[in-house]
Gaussian input, Z-matrix of N, CA and C with variables (Angstrom, degrees):
# hf/3-21g

backbone

0 1
 N
 C     1     B1
 C     2     B2     1     A1
 N     3     B3     2     A2     1     D1
 C     4     B4     3     A3     2     D2
 C     5     B5     4     A4     3     D3
 N     6     B6     5     A5     4     D4
 C     7     B7     6     A6     5     D5
 C     8     B8     7     A7     6     D6
 N     9     B9     8     A8     7     D7
 C    10    B10     9     A9     8     D8
 C    11    B11    10    A10     9     D9
 N    12    B12    11    A11    10    D10
 C    13    B13    12    A12    11    D11
 C    14    B14    13    A13    12    D12
 N    15    B15    14    A14    13    D13
 C    16    B16    15    A15    14    D14
 C    17    B17    16    A16    15    D15
 N    18    B18    17    A17    16    D16
 C    19    B19    18    A18    17    D17
 C    20    B20    19    A19    18    D18
 N    21    B21    20    A20    19    D19
 C    22    B22    21    A21    20    D20
 C    23    B23    22    A22    21    D21
 N    24    B24    23    A23    22    D22
 C    25    B25    24    A24    23    D23
 C    26    B26    25    A25    24    D24
 N    27    B27    26    A26    25    D25
 C    28    B28    27    A27    26    D26
 C    29    B29    28    A28    27    D27
 N    30    B30    29    A29    28    D28
 C    31    B31    30    A30    29    D29
 C    32    B32    31    A31    30    D30
 N    33    B33    32    A32    31    D31
 C    34    B34    33    A33    32    D32
 C    35    B35    34    A34    33    D33
 N    36    B36    35    A35    34    D34
 C    37    B37    36    A36    35    D35
 C    38    B38    37    A37    36    D36
 N    39    B39    38    A38    37    D37
 C    40    B40    39    A39    38    D38
 C    41    B41    40    A40    39    D39
 N    42    B42    41    A41    40    D40
 C    43    B43    42    A42    41    D41
 C    44    B44    43    A43    42    D42
 N    45    B45    44    A44    43    D43
 C    46    B46    45    A45    44    D44
 C    47    B47    46    A46    45    D45
 N    48    B48    47    A47    46    D46
 C    49    B49    48    A48    47    D47
 C    50    B50    49    A49    48    D48
 N    51    B51    50    A50    49    D49
 C    52    B52    51    A51    50    D50
 C    53    B53    52    A52    51    D51
 N    54    B54    53    A53    52    D52
 C    55    B55    54    A54    53    D53
 C    56    B56    55    A55    54    D54
 N    57    B57    56    A56    55    D55
 C    58    B58    57    A57    56    D56
 C    59    B59    58    A58    57    D57
 N    60    B60    59    A59    58    D58
 C    61    B61    60    A60    59    D59
 C    62    B62    61    A61    60    D60
 N    63    B63    62    A62    61    D61
 C    64    B64    63    A63    62    D62
 C    65    B65    64    A64    63    D63
 N    66    B66    65    A65    64    D64
 C    67    B67    66    A66    65    D65
 C    68    B68    67    A67    66    D66
 N    69    B69    68    A68    67    D67
 C    70    B70    69    A69    68    D68
 C    71    B71    70    A70    69    D69
 N    72    B72    71    A71    70    D70
 C    73    B73    72    A72    71    D71
 C    74    B74    73    A73    72    D72
 N    75    B75    74    A74    73    D73
 C    76    B76    75    A75    74    D74
 C    77    B77    76    A76    75    D75
 N    78    B78    77    A77    76    D76
 C    79    B79    78    A78    77    D77
 C    80    B80    79    A79    78    D78
 N    81    B81    80    A80    79    D79
 C    82    B82    81    A81    80    D80
 C    83    B83    82    A82    81    D81
 N    84    B84    83    A83    82    D82
 C    85    B85    84    A84    83    D83
 C    86    B86    85    A85    84    D84
 N    87    B87    86    A86    85    D85
 C    88    B88    87    A87    86    D86
 C    89    B89    88    A88    87    D87
 N    90    B90    89    A89    88    D88
 C    91    B91    90    A90    89    D89
 C    92    B92    91    A91    90    D90
 N    93    B93    92    A92    91    D91
 C    94    B94    93    A93    92    D92
 C    95    B95    94    A94    93    D93
 N    96    B96    95    A95    94    D94
 C    97    B97    96    A96    95    D95
 C    98    B98    97    A97    96    D96
 N    99    B99    98    A98    97    D97
 C   100   B100    99    A99    98    D98
 C   101   B101   100   A100    99    D99
 N   102   B102   101   A101   100   D100
 C   103   B103   102   A102   101   D101
 C   104   B104   103   A103   102   D102
 N   105   B105   104   A104   103   D103
 C   106   B106   105   A105   104   D104
 C   107   B107   106   A106   105   D105
 N   108   B108   107   A107   106   D106
 C   109   B109   108   A108   107   D107
 C   110   B110   109   A109   108   D108
 N   111   B111   110   A110   109   D109
 C   112   B112   111   A111   110   D110
 C   113   B113   112   A112   111   D111
 N   114   B114   113   A113   112   D112
 C   115   B115   114   A114   113   D113
 C   116   B116   115   A115   114   D114
 N   117   B117   116   A116   115   D115
 C   118   B118   117   A117   116   D116
 C   119   B119   118   A118   117   D117
 N   120   B120   119   A119   118   D118
 C   121   B121   120   A120   119   D119
 C   122   B122   121   A121   120   D120
 N   123   B123   122   A122   121   D121
 C   124   B124   123   A123   122   D122
 C   125   B125   124   A124   123   D123
 N   126   B126   125   A125   124   D124
 C   127   B127   126   A126   125   D125
 C   128   B128   127   A127   126   D126
 N   129   B129   128   A128   127   D127
 C   130   B130   129   A129   128   D128
 C   131   B131   130   A130   129   D129
 N   132   B132   131   A131   130   D130
 C   133   B133   132   A132   131   D131
 C   134   B134   133   A133   132   D132
 N   135   B135   134   A134   133   D133
 C   136   B136   135   A135   134   D134
 C   137   B137   136   A136   135   D135
 N   138   B138   137   A137   136   D136
 C   139   B139   138   A138   137   D137
 C   140   B140   139   A139   138   D138
 N   141   B141   140   A140   139   D139
 C   142   B142   141   A141   140   D140
 C   143   B143   142   A142   141   D141
 N   144   B144   143   A143   142   D142
 C   145   B145   144   A144   143   D143
 C   146   B146   145   A145   144   D144
 N   147   B147   146   A146   145   D145
 C   148   B148   147   A147   146   D146
 C   149   B149   148   A148   147   D147
 N   150   B150   149   A149   148   D148
 C   151   B151   150   A150   149   D149
 C   152   B152   151   A151   150   D150
 N   153   B153   152   A152   151   D151
 C   154   B154   153   A153   152   D152
 C   155   B155   154   A154   153   D153
 N   156   B156   155   A155   154   D154
 C   157   B157   156   A156   155   D155
 C   158   B158   157   A157   156   D156
 N   159   B159   158   A158   157   D157
 C   160   B160   159   A159   158   D158
 C   161   B161   160   A160   159   D159
 N   162   B162   161   A161   160   D160
 C   163   B163   162   A162   161   D161
 C   164   B164   163   A163   162   D162
 N   165   B165   164   A164   163   D163
 C   166   B166   165   A165   164   D164
 C   167   B167   166   A166   165   D165
 N   168   B168   167   A167   166   D166
 C   169   B169   168   A168   167   D167
 C   170   B170   169   A169   168   D168
 N   171   B171   170   A170   169   D169
 C   172   B172   171   A171   170   D170
 C   173   B173   172   A172   171   D171
 N   174   B174   173   A173   172   D172
 C   175   B175   174   A174   173   D173
 C   176   B176   175   A175   174   D174
 N   177   B177   176   A176   175   D175
 C   178   B178   177   A177   176   D176
 C   179   B179   178   A178   177   D177
 N   180   B180   179   A179   178   D178
 C   181   B181   180   A180   179   D179
 C   182   B182   181   A181   180   D180
 N   183   B183   182   A182   181   D181
 C   184   B184   183   A183   182   D182
 C   185   B185   184   A184   183   D183
 N   186   B186   185   A185   184   D184
 C   187   B187   186   A186   185   D185
 C   188   B188   187   A187   186   D186
 N   189   B189   188   A188   187   D187
 C   190   B190   189   A189   188   D188
 C   191   B191   190   A190   189   D189
 N   192   B192   191   A191   190   D190
 C   193   B193   192   A192   191   D191
 C   194   B194   193   A193   192   D192
 N   195   B195   194   A194   193   D193
 C   196   B196   195   A195   194   D194
 C   197   B197   196   A196   195   D195
 N   198   B198   197   A197   196   D196
 C   199   B199   198   A198   197   D197
 C   200   B200   199   A199   198   D198
 N   201   B201   200   A200   199   D199
 C   202   B202   201   A201   200   D200
 C   203   B203   202   A202   201   D201
 N   204   B204   203   A203   202   D202
 C   205   B205   204   A204   203   D203
 C   206   B206   205   A205   204   D204
 N   207   B207   206   A206   205   D205
 C   208   B208   207   A207   206   D206
 C   209   B209   208   A208   207   D207
 N   210   B210   209   A209   208   D208
 C   211   B211   210   A210   209   D209
 C   212   B212   211   A211   210   D210
 N   213   B213   212   A212   211   D211
 C   214   B214   213   A213   212   D212
 C   215   B215   214   A214   213   D213
 N   216   B216   215   A215   214   D214
 C   217   B217   216   A216   215   D215
 C   218   B218   217   A217   216   D216
 N   219   B219   218   A218   217   D217
 C   220   B220   219   A219   218   D218
 C   221   B221   220   A220   219   D219
 N   222   B222   221   A221   220   D220
 C   223   B223   222   A222   221   D221
 C   224   B224   223   A223   222   D222
 N   225   B225   224   A224   223   D223
 C   226   B226   225   A225   224   D224
 C   227   B227   226   A226   225   D225
 N   228   B228   227   A227   226   D226
 C   229   B229   228   A228   227   D227
 C   230   B230   229   A229   228   D228
 N   231   B231   230   A230   229   D229
 C   232   B232   231   A231   230   D230
 C   233   B233   232   A232   231   D231
 N   234   B234   233   A233   232   D232
 C   235   B235   234   A234   233   D233
 C   236   B236   235   A235   234   D234
 N   237   B237   236   A236   235   D235
 C   238   B238   237   A237   236   D236
 C   239   B239   238   A238   237   D237
 N   240   B240   239   A239   238   D238
 C   241   B241   240   A240   239   D239
 C   242   B242   241   A241   240   D240
 N   243   B243   242   A242   241   D241
 C   244   B244   243   A243   242   D242
 C   245   B245   244   A244   243   D243
 N   246   B246   245   A245   244   D244
 C   247   B247   246   A246   245   D245
 C   248   B248   247   A247   246   D246
 N   249   B249   248   A248   247   D247
 C   250   B250   249   A249   248   D248
 C   251   B251   250   A250   249   D249
 N   252   B252   251   A251   250   D250
 C   253   B253   252   A252   251   D251
 C   254   B254   253   A253   252   D252
 N   255   B255   254   A254   253   D253
 C   256   B256   255   A255   254   D254
 C   257   B257   256   A256   255   D255
 N   258   B258   257   A257   256   D256
 C   259   B259   258   A258   257   D257
 C   260   B260   259   A259   258   D258
 N   261   B261   260   A260   259   D259
 C   262   B262   261   A261   260   D260
 C   263   B263   262   A262   261   D261
 N   264   B264   263   A263   262   D262
 C   265   B265   264   A264   263   D263
 C   266   B266   265   A265   264   D264
 N   267   B267   266   A266   265   D265
 C   268   B268   267   A267   266   D266
 C   269   B269   268   A268   267   D267
 N   270   B270   269   A269   268   D268
 C   271   B271   270   A270   269   D269
 C   272   B272   271   A271   270   D270
 N   273   B273   272   A272   271   D271
 C   274   B274   273   A273   272   D272
 C   275   B275   274   A274   273   D273
 N   276   B276   275   A275   274   D274
 C   277   B277   276   A276   275   D275
 C   278   B278   277   A277   276   D276
 N   279   B279   278   A278   277   D277
 C   280   B280   279   A279   278   D278
 C   281   B281   280   A280   279   D279
 N   282   B282   281   A281   280   D280
 C   283   B283   282   A282   281   D281
 C   284   B284   283   A283   282   D282
 N   285   B285   284   A284   283   D283
 C   286   B286   285   A285   284   D284
 C   287   B287   286   A286   285   D285
 N   288   B288   287   A287   286   D286
 C   289   B289   288   A288   287   D287
 C   290   B290   289   A289   288   D288
 N   291   B291   290   A290   289   D289
 C   292   B292   291   A291   290   D290
 C   293   B293   292   A292   291   D291
 N   294   B294   293   A293   292   D292
 C   295   B295   294   A294   293   D293
 C   296   B296   295   A295   294   D294
 N   297   B297   296   A296   295   D295
 C   298   B298   297   A297   296   D296
 C   299   B299   298   A298   297   D297
 N   300   B300   299   A299   298   D298
 C   301   B301   300   A300   299   D299
 C   302   B302   301   A301   300   D300
 N   303   B303   302   A302   301   D301
 C   304   B304   303   A303   302   D302
 C   305   B305   304   A304   303   D303
 N   306   B306   305   A305   304   D304
 C   307   B307   306   A306   305   D305
 C   308   B308   307   A307   306   D306
 N   309   B309   308   A308   307   D307
 C   310   B310   309   A309   308   D308
 C   311   B311   310   A310   309   D309
 N   312   B312   311   A311   310   D310
 C   313   B313   312   A312   311   D311
 C   314   B314   313   A313   312   D312
 N   315   B315   314   A314   313   D313
 C   316   B316   315   A315   314   D314
 C   317   B317   316   A316   315   D315
 N   318   B318   317   A317   316   D316
 C   319   B319   318   A318   317   D317
 C   320   B320   319   A319   318   D318
 N   321   B321   320   A320   319   D319
 C   322   B322   321   A321   320   D320
 C   323   B323   322   A322   321   D321
 N   324   B324   323   A323   322   D322
 C   325   B325   324   A324   323   D323
 C   326   B326   325   A325   324   D324
 N   327   B327   326   A326   325   D325
 C   328   B328   327   A327   326   D326
 C   329   B329   328   A328   327   D327
 N   330   B330   329   A329   328   D328
 C   331   B331   330   A330   329   D329
 C   332   B332   331   A331   330   D330
 N   333   B333   332   A332   331   D331
 C   334   B334   333   A333   332   D332
 C   335   B335   334   A334   333   D333
 N   336   B336   335   A335   334   D334
 C   337   B337   336   A336   335   D335
 C   338   B338   337   A337   336   D336

   B1=1.4569
   B2=1.5240
   B3=1.2970
   B4=1.4573
   B5=1.5217
   B6=1.3052
   B7=1.4555
   B8=1.5113
   B9=1.3234
   B10=1.4550
   B11=1.5199
   B12=1.3030
   B13=1.4579
   B14=1.5232
   B15=1.3233
   B16=1.4574
   B17=1.5173
   B18=1.3370
   B19=1.4608
   B20=1.5278
   B21=1.3131
   B22=1.4602
   B23=1.5207
   B24=1.3255
   B25=1.4577
   B26=1.5234
   B27=1.3181
   B28=1.4662
   B29=1.5148
   B30=1.3360
   B31=1.4624
   B32=1.5237
   B33=1.3139
   B34=1.4511
   B35=1.5251
   B36=1.3394
   B37=1.4623
   B38=1.5262
   B39=1.3276
   B40=1.4681
   B41=1.5262
   B42=1.3377
   B43=1.4586
   B44=1.5240
   B45=1.3145
   B46=1.4666
   B47=1.5281
   B48=1.3352
   B49=1.4669
   B50=1.5279
   B51=1.3192
   B52=1.4701
   B53=1.5289
   B54=1.3314
   B55=1.4607
   B56=1.5245
   B57=1.3168
   B58=1.4565
   B59=1.5184
   B60=1.3106
   B61=1.4614
   B62=1.5213
   B63=1.3120
   B64=1.4598
   B65=1.5261
   B66=1.3179
   B67=1.4513
   B68=1.5203
   B69=1.3397
   B70=1.4629
   B71=1.5164
   B72=1.3337
   B73=1.4623
   B74=1.5248
   B75=1.3145
   B76=1.4617
   B77=1.5266
   B78=1.3218
   B79=1.4630
   B80=1.5179
   B81=1.3164
   B82=1.4608
   B83=1.5264
   B84=1.3467
   B85=1.4656
   B86=1.5229
   B87=1.3190
   B88=1.4679
   B89=1.5224
   B90=1.3160
   B91=1.4565
   B92=1.5226
   B93=1.3226
   B94=1.4605
   B95=1.5206
   B96=1.3155
   B97=1.4636
   B98=1.5219
   B99=1.3302
   B100=1.4618
   B101=1.5308
   B102=1.3252
   B103=1.4639
   B104=1.5247
   B105=1.3219
   B106=1.4634
   B107=1.5309
   B108=1.3147
   B109=1.4564
   B110=1.5149
   B111=1.3185
   B112=1.4593
   B113=1.5309
   B114=1.3280
   B115=1.4650
   B116=1.5296
   B117=1.3058
   B118=1.4648
   B119=1.5194
   B120=1.3261
   B121=1.4632
   B122=1.5333
   B123=1.3343
   B124=1.4715
   B125=1.5211
   B126=1.3365
   B127=1.4615
   B128=1.5209
   B129=1.3244
   B130=1.4659
   B131=1.5235
   B132=1.3092
   B133=1.4600
   B134=1.5273
   B135=1.3203
   B136=1.4630
   B137=1.5178
   B138=1.3379
   B139=1.4540
   B140=1.5268
   B141=1.3191
   B142=1.4678
   B143=1.5252
   B144=1.3264
   B145=1.4615
   B146=1.5293
   B147=1.3169
   B148=1.4673
   B149=1.5217
   B150=1.3204
   B151=1.4639
   B152=1.5282
   B153=1.3266
   B154=1.4654
   B155=1.5241
   B156=1.3176
   B157=1.4700
   B158=1.5234
   B159=1.3062
   B160=1.4491
   B161=1.5148
   B162=1.3074
   B163=1.4610
   B164=1.5302
   B165=1.3352
   B166=1.4725
   B167=1.5295
   B168=1.3265
   B169=1.4606
   B170=1.5303
   B171=1.3182
   B172=1.4593
   B173=1.5243
   B174=1.3178
   B175=1.4658
   B176=1.5192
   B177=1.3148
   B178=1.4561
   B179=1.5213
   B180=1.3209
   B181=1.4639
   B182=1.5132
   B183=1.3101
   B184=1.4564
   B185=1.5268
   B186=1.3172
   B187=1.4607
   B188=1.5167
   B189=1.2820
   B190=1.4496
   B191=1.5062
   B192=1.3100
   B193=1.4620
   B194=1.5289
   B195=1.2879
   B196=1.4546
   B197=1.5128
   B198=1.3412
   B199=1.4627
   B200=1.5244
   B201=1.3264
   B202=1.4513
   B203=1.5189
   B204=1.3482
   B205=1.4553
   B206=1.5244
   B207=1.3233
   B208=1.4573
   B209=1.5158
   B210=1.3157
   B211=1.4656
   B212=1.5235
   B213=1.3233
   B214=1.4549
   B215=1.5177
   B216=1.3392
   B217=1.4659
   B218=1.5206
   B219=1.3296
   B220=1.4557
   B221=1.5194
   B222=1.3274
   B223=1.4595
   B224=1.5239
   B225=1.3254
   B226=1.4560
   B227=1.5319
   B228=1.3329
   B229=1.4579
   B230=1.5158
   B231=1.3266
   B232=1.4620
   B233=1.5342
   B234=1.3369
   B235=1.4630
   B236=1.5234
   B237=1.3285
   B238=1.4662
   B239=1.5244
   B240=1.3285
   B241=1.4685
   B242=1.5203
   B243=1.3300
   B244=1.4563
   B245=1.5214
   B246=1.3229
   B247=1.4614
   B248=1.5186
   B249=1.3179
   B250=1.4559
   B251=1.5145
   B252=1.3204
   B253=1.4638
   B254=1.5233
   B255=1.3000
   B256=1.4595
   B257=1.5293
   B258=1.3136
   B259=1.4643
   B260=1.5305
   B261=1.3226
   B262=1.4674
   B263=1.5296
   B264=1.3326
   B265=1.4642
   B266=1.5297
   B267=1.3181
   B268=1.4646
   B269=1.5146
   B270=1.3320
   B271=1.4653
   B272=1.5192
   B273=1.3443
   B274=1.4611
   B275=1.5169
   B276=1.3094
   B277=1.4613
   B278=1.5165
   B279=1.3507
   B280=1.4690
   B281=1.5192
   B282=1.3480
   B283=1.4592
   B284=1.5101
   B285=1.3194
   B286=1.4640
   B287=1.5282
   B288=1.3341
   B289=1.4654
   B290=1.5297
   B291=1.3270
   B292=1.4661
   B293=1.5322
   B294=1.3182
   B295=1.4663
   B296=1.5306
   B297=1.3259
   B298=1.4601
   B299=1.5299
   B300=1.3238
   B301=1.4722
   B302=1.5277
   B303=1.3274
   B304=1.4672
   B305=1.5233
   B306=1.3275
   B307=1.4593
   B308=1.5266
   B309=1.3104
   B310=1.4682
   B311=1.5282
   B312=1.3128
   B313=1.4649
   B314=1.5279
   B315=1.3261
   B316=1.4647
   B317=1.5288
   B318=1.3328
   B319=1.4732
   B320=1.5280
   B321=1.3144
   B322=1.4764
   B323=1.5241
   B324=1.3157
   B325=1.4717
   B326=1.5151
   B327=1.3269
   B328=1.4609
   B329=1.5126
   B330=1.3201
   B331=1.4647
   B332=1.5305
   B333=1.3278
   B334=1.4707
   B335=1.5256
   B336=1.3233
   B337=1.4608
   B338=1.5209
   A1=108.45
   A2=115.92
   A3=120.44
   A4=109.51
   A5=115.72
   A6=122.16
   A7=107.70
   A8=115.33
   A9=118.92
   A10=109.83
   A11=114.82
   A12=120.98
   A13=109.57
   A14=115.71
   A15=121.06
   A16=113.65
   A17=117.22
   A18=119.12
   A19=110.15
   A20=115.03
   A21=121.74
   A22=106.25
   A23=114.90
   A24=121.18
   A25=109.85
   A26=115.98
   A27=121.14
   A28=107.09
   A29=116.17
   A30=121.63
   A31=110.60
   A32=114.45
   A33=120.99
   A34=105.87
   A35=116.97
   A36=122.53
   A37=109.40
   A38=117.43
   A39=119.87
   A40=112.34
   A41=115.21
   A42=120.38
   A43=108.49
   A44=117.34
   A45=120.77
   A46=112.67
   A47=117.78
   A48=119.67
   A49=112.33
   A50=117.33
   A51=125.25
   A52=113.71
   A53=116.49
   A54=120.65
   A55=112.34
   A56=115.84
   A57=120.77
   A58=108.68
   A59=115.18
   A60=120.27
   A61=109.15
   A62=114.26
   A63=120.16
   A64=108.44
   A65=116.48
   A66=120.93
   A67=107.28
   A68=116.50
   A69=120.29
   A70=109.67
   A71=116.78
   A72=118.97
   A73=110.23
   A74=115.07
   A75=121.91
   A76=107.76
   A77=115.09
   A78=121.61
   A79=109.31
   A80=117.14
   A81=120.78
   A82=108.25
   A83=115.87
   A84=120.70
   A85=113.33
   A86=118.02
   A87=118.65
   A88=110.66
   A89=115.54
   A90=122.57
   A91=111.01
   A92=115.68
   A93=120.12
   A94=108.81
   A95=115.61
   A96=122.27
   A97=112.78
   A98=116.25
   A99=121.17
   A100=110.40
   A101=117.20
   A102=123.43
   A103=113.72
   A104=116.67
   A105=120.52
   A106=111.52
   A107=116.45
   A108=120.42
   A109=112.99
   A110=116.85
   A111=121.69
   A112=109.23
   A113=118.13
   A114=121.36
   A115=111.46
   A116=116.01
   A117=120.96
   A118=110.05
   A119=114.80
   A120=120.93
   A121=108.18
   A122=115.79
   A123=121.53
   A124=108.44
   A125=115.55
   A126=121.21
   A127=110.70
   A128=115.29
   A129=122.89
   A130=108.34
   A131=115.57
   A132=121.51
   A133=110.46
   A134=116.09
   A135=122.57
   A136=107.01
   A137=116.43
   A138=122.27
   A139=110.24
   A140=115.72
   A141=119.88
   A142=111.37
   A143=117.65
   A144=122.78
   A145=108.53
   A146=116.78
   A147=121.75
   A148=112.97
   A149=117.76
   A150=120.63
   A151=110.67
   A152=116.98
   A153=121.15
   A154=112.81
   A155=117.87
   A156=121.81
   A157=110.14
   A158=116.28
   A159=120.32
   A160=115.09
   A161=118.05
   A162=121.19
   A163=107.93
   A164=118.81
   A165=120.32
   A166=114.50
   A167=117.73
   A168=120.37
   A169=112.20
   A170=117.18
   A171=121.60
   A172=110.94
   A173=115.11
   A174=121.72
   A175=110.02
   A176=116.46
   A177=121.83
   A178=108.14
   A179=116.97
   A180=120.98
   A181=109.91
   A182=115.31
   A183=122.70
   A184=108.93
   A185=116.59
   A186=121.54
   A187=108.10
   A188=115.22
   A189=119.19
   A190=110.94
   A191=115.53
   A192=119.93
   A193=110.55
   A194=115.44
   A195=120.46
   A196=114.86
   A197=118.16
   A198=119.23
   A199=111.32
   A200=116.94
   A201=121.13
   A202=114.15
   A203=116.66
   A204=120.37
   A205=112.79
   A206=116.60
   A207=120.33
   A208=113.77
   A209=117.04
   A210=121.67
   A211=109.72
   A212=116.76
   A213=121.46
   A214=113.07
   A215=116.44
   A216=120.40
   A217=109.76
   A218=115.81
   A219=120.23
   A220=108.27
   A221=116.54
   A222=120.26
   A223=111.03
   A224=114.75
   A225=122.42
   A226=108.09
   A227=116.15
   A228=121.26
   A229=106.49
   A230=116.28
   A231=121.50
   A232=110.04
   A233=115.91
   A234=118.64
   A235=111.44
   A236=117.35
   A237=120.72
   A238=111.52
   A239=116.91
   A240=121.77
   A241=107.58
   A242=115.78
   A243=122.90
   A244=110.01
   A245=115.61
   A246=121.06
   A247=108.74
   A248=114.88
   A249=121.14
   A250=106.36
   A251=116.17
   A252=120.28
   A253=109.97
   A254=115.40
   A255=121.04
   A256=108.09
   A257=116.91
   A258=120.71
   A259=112.85
   A260=116.84
   A261=119.90
   A262=112.29
   A263=117.71
   A264=121.34
   A265=112.48
   A266=117.64
   A267=120.92
   A268=108.69
   A269=115.81
   A270=120.42
   A271=111.13
   A272=114.62
   A273=119.52
   A274=110.30
   A275=115.34
   A276=121.92
   A277=106.26
   A278=117.04
   A279=119.75
   A280=112.76
   A281=116.90
   A282=119.48
   A283=110.48
   A284=114.66
   A285=120.60
   A286=109.14
   A287=115.70
   A288=123.01
   A289=107.16
   A290=117.73
   A291=120.25
   A292=115.28
   A293=117.63
   A294=120.81
   A295=111.11
   A296=115.94
   A297=121.89
   A298=111.19
   A299=118.03
   A300=119.75
   A301=110.74
   A302=118.03
   A303=121.45
   A304=110.94
   A305=115.94
   A306=120.77
   A307=110.50
   A308=116.70
   A309=121.19
   A310=111.65
   A311=117.20
   A312=121.10
   A313=110.07
   A314=116.11
   A315=120.20
   A316=110.88
   A317=116.83
   A318=120.07
   A319=111.11
   A320=117.65
   A321=119.96
   A322=110.48
   A323=117.26
   A324=120.81
   A325=110.15
   A326=116.71
   A327=121.68
   A328=112.59
   A329=116.46
   A330=121.60
   A331=114.07
   A332=116.81
   A333=122.07
   A334=111.39
   A335=116.37
   A336=121.71
   A337=112.01
   D1=134.05
   D2=177.79
   D3=-91.14
   D4=109.44
   D5=178.11
   D6=-121.52
   D7=156.16
   D8=177.62
   D9=-135.20
   D10=164.48
   D11=179.87
   D12=-56.06
   D13=131.98
   D14=-178.64
   D15=98.00
   D16=-12.85
   D17=177.44
   D18=-70.17
   D19=141.43
   D20=172.92
   D21=-100.93
   D22=125.27
   D23=-173.69
   D24=-126.84
   D25=157.47
   D26=169.67
   D27=-94.79
   D28=125.37
   D29=-176.23
   D30=-139.02
   D31=163.78
   D32=168.94
   D33=-87.17
   D34=99.97
   D35=-173.17
   D36=-94.38
   D37=126.62
   D38=-177.61
   D39=-71.90
   D40=142.26
   D41=171.74
   D42=-74.41
   D43=163.95
   D44=-176.51
   D45=-63.81
   D46=-20.37
   D47=177.71
   D48=-78.21
   D49=-8.09
   D50=179.80
   D51=60.09
   D52=14.90
   D53=177.76
   D54=-108.48
   D55=-24.93
   D56=-178.92
   D57=-127.22
   D58=166.16
   D59=179.13
   D60=-152.07
   D61=169.71
   D62=-177.47
   D63=-143.29
   D64=138.89
   D65=175.12
   D66=-73.17
   D67=123.06
   D68=-176.63
   D69=-158.01
   D70=166.59
   D71=174.06
   D72=-75.71
   D73=149.64
   D74=177.05
   D75=-147.70
   D76=158.92
   D77=-178.91
   D78=-108.74
   D79=127.95
   D80=176.13
   D81=-72.97
   D82=122.50
   D83=-176.53
   D84=-113.22
   D85=-13.22
   D86=-176.92
   D87=-75.15
   D88=159.45
   D89=-179.50
   D90=-63.26
   D91=143.26
   D92=172.63
   D93=-63.41
   D94=145.10
   D95=177.86
   D96=53.29
   D97=43.38
   D98=177.83
   D99=-64.42
   D100=-32.75
   D101=172.90
   D102=51.14
   D103=56.30
   D104=177.17
   D105=-83.14
   D106=-11.92
   D107=-176.20
   D108=85.98
   D109=-0.68
   D110=179.27
   D111=-109.60
   D112=139.09
   D113=-179.12
   D114=-81.69
   D115=63.70
   D116=-178.01
   D117=-139.11
   D118=164.09
   D119=-177.94
   D120=-146.03
   D121=146.63
   D122=178.58
   D123=-96.29
   D124=128.06
   D125=-177.46
   D126=-130.30
   D127=157.39
   D128=173.52
   D129=-109.20
   D130=137.40
   D131=179.45
   D132=-65.29
   D133=144.97
   D134=171.79
   D135=-118.41
   D136=128.45
   D137=-177.78
   D138=-121.36
   D139=144.56
   D140=174.28
   D141=-88.64
   D142=0.39
   D143=178.34
   D144=-80.47
   D145=95.94
   D146=-174.96
   D147=-68.27
   D148=-14.95
   D149=176.13
   D150=-64.27
   D151=-17.95
   D152=179.29
   D153=-81.21
   D154=-7.69
   D155=179.44
   D156=-73.48
   D157=168.41
   D158=173.84
   D159=103.89
   D160=-6.38
   D161=177.14
   D162=-99.99
   D163=144.30
   D164=-177.64
   D165=-61.06
   D166=-17.62
   D167=178.16
   D168=-86.17
   D169=0.79
   D170=-174.38
   D171=-123.80
   D172=143.33
   D173=-178.32
   D174=-117.41
   D175=121.58
   D176=175.00
   D177=-81.93
   D178=128.03
   D179=179.54
   D180=-123.25
   D181=142.60
   D182=-178.50
   D183=-98.43
   D184=117.27
   D185=175.98
   D186=-82.92
   D187=162.33
   D188=175.77
   D189=151.89
   D190=171.42
   D191=179.94
   D192=-58.17
   D193=134.01
   D194=177.53
   D195=82.29
   D196=-1.68
   D197=-178.93
   D198=-74.24
   D199=-27.63
   D200=-179.05
   D201=76.54
   D202=2.50
   D203=-177.37
   D204=-80.64
   D205=-28.42
   D206=-178.22
   D207=78.17
   D208=9.21
   D209=-179.66
   D210=-90.23
   D211=147.80
   D212=-178.04
   D213=-82.80
   D214=-22.65
   D215=-178.81
   D216=-148.58
   D217=163.99
   D218=175.25
   D219=-53.95
   D220=143.34
   D221=-171.44
   D222=-147.12
   D223=174.31
   D224=178.97
   D225=-123.63
   D226=123.63
   D227=172.11
   D228=-85.63
   D229=122.13
   D230=-172.79
   D231=-108.68
   D232=92.30
   D233=-179.76
   D234=-72.85
   D235=-7.33
   D236=174.26
   D237=-89.41
   D238=5.51
   D239=175.69
   D240=-130.93
   D241=83.92
   D242=-177.31
   D243=-103.16
   D244=152.59
   D245=175.43
   D246=-145.26
   D247=147.39
   D248=170.49
   D249=-100.71
   D250=120.02
   D251=-175.93
   D252=-121.62
   D253=153.68
   D254=175.89
   D255=-70.63
   D256=138.92
   D257=-178.56
   D258=-55.30
   D259=-28.84
   D260=-179.26
   D261=-67.66
   D262=-15.60
   D263=178.57
   D264=-81.36
   D265=-6.84
   D266=177.15
   D267=-81.83
   D268=117.42
   D269=178.69
   D270=-75.55
   D271=-50.07
   D272=-177.22
   D273=-168.51
   D274=158.53
   D275=170.64
   D276=-85.31
   D277=127.25
   D278=-178.44
   D279=-109.93
   D280=-14.84
   D281=-178.96
   D282=-176.28
   D283=-169.34
   D284=-179.09
   D285=-144.80
   D286=137.20
   D287=175.70
   D288=-99.57
   D289=109.98
   D290=-172.27
   D291=-83.78
   D292=-8.61
   D293=-172.34
   D294=-92.34
   D295=66.59
   D296=-175.06
   D297=-64.73
   D298=-32.89
   D299=178.37
   D300=-62.52
   D301=-41.08
   D302=176.46
   D303=-65.46
   D304=-39.93
   D305=177.04
   D306=-60.65
   D307=-44.39
   D308=-179.91
   D309=-60.73
   D310=-39.61
   D311=178.77
   D312=-63.76
   D313=-45.55
   D314=179.84
   D315=-63.80
   D316=-41.22
   D317=178.52
   D318=-66.36
   D319=-36.49
   D320=176.66
   D321=-62.52
   D322=-38.54
   D323=176.39
   D324=-63.13
   D325=-47.79
   D326=-178.57
   D327=-62.08
   D328=-43.84
   D329=-172.06
   D330=-99.98
   D331=3.26
   D332=179.60
   D333=54.66
   D334=46.89
   D335=179.15
   D336=-98.05

């Protein structure tokens, strides 16, 4: 599957216990054409739990017609909850998050860059 940074995808996202997972939307955060030779991609969890918003590592996004996000409801992109997943776990691309500069700021907060 051809995905690029900023794409919103449906994936099997692992829980923090690494024993269970849940099908959910996630945002591809890794660089395009990273070319590590491994069939994997780094993604950030997207949650519909708006109570998780408000931290500098998290981005509140508004879903709706014309947003292009492909999300069913307003959500929070959680750059403090990253996972490396096998490309085969990506079901489909459902939308795109165009605000890469905001994403970069949130990732800098998370990773202390």
